[in-house]
C-alpha positions in Angstrom: 162.2 75.5 129.3 162.1 74.1 125.6 160.5 71.1 124.2 163.2 68.7 125.0 162.9 70.0 128.6 159.8 70.0 128.8 159.5 66.4 126.8 161.8 65.4 129.9 159.9 66.6 132.2 156.9 64.9 131.3 158.2 62.1 130.8 159.9 61.5 134.4 157.0 63.1 135.9 154.4 60.7 134.3 157.1 58.1 134.1 156.7 57.0 130.5 159.5 56.8 127.8 161.0 59.9 126.3 159.2 58.7 123.4 155.6 58.4 124.8 156.2 62.0 125.9 157.3 63.4 122.6 153.9 61.4 121.3 151.8 63.0 124.0 153.2 66.5 123.6 153.0 66.3 119.8 149.3 65.1 120.0 148.6 68.4 122.7 150.2 70.7 120.7 148.6 69.5 117.1 145.3 69.5 118.5 145.5 73.0 119.5 146.9 74.1 116.2 143.8 72.0 114.7 141.2 73.4 116.8 142.3 77.2 116.0 142.7 76.3 111.9 139.0 75.5 112.9 138.4 78.8 114.2 137.6 77.5 117.8 138.7 78.8 120.7 140.8 76.3 123.3 140.8 76.8 126.7 142.4 75.0 129.5 140.8 76.1 132.9 143.6 77.2 135.7 146.3 77.7 132.5 144.9 79.8 129.5 143.3 80.1 126.3 143.9 80.5 122.8 142.0 81.9 119.9 142.3 83.2 117.0 142.4 87.4 116.3 141.2 88.7 112.7 143.0 91.8 111.5 141.1 94.4 109.1 143.5 95.1 106.1 144.5 98.8 106.4 146.1 101.8 105.0 149.6 102.0 107.0 152.6 104.1 106.5 156.3 102.9 105.7 158.6 105.0 108.5 161.3 105.3 106.4 159.7 107.3 103.4 156.7 108.3 104.4 154.5 106.8 101.9 151.5 105.0 102.3 151.3 101.4 102.3 148.7 99.1 102.1 148.3 96.3 104.7 146.6 93.1 104.4 144.1 91.5 106.7 145.7 89.3 108.5 144.9 86.3 111.2 146.9 85.9 114.5 146.8 83.1 117.3 146.8 84.9 120.7 147.4 83.5 124.1 145.8 84.7 127.3 146.8 83.6 130.3 144.1 82.6 133.2 143.1 83.6 136.0 145.3 80.8 138.2 148.5 81.0 136.4 148.5 85.5 136.7 148.1 84.7 140.4 150.9 81.9 140.6 153.2 84.4 138.6 152.2 87.4 140.6 152.9 86.0 144.2 
């Protein structure tokens, strides 16, 4: 399902206009992004949680040349499915 399909489904189920559904989805996504940028964890019960994982810099290896390469530290957003979602998918 892509963003357009999700917006249409939201509009149909909530009986709102497609423009309103698009705004709701935009606010939802922006709120999650804003919280993650502030270092907060976002949990949606029954669905899952989002958080930022920090990776320290390390020395890696270029597989082609075998030479050592310094890899910068980074932050990655992670999603972890909740118990109910896992159960639903595996049933």
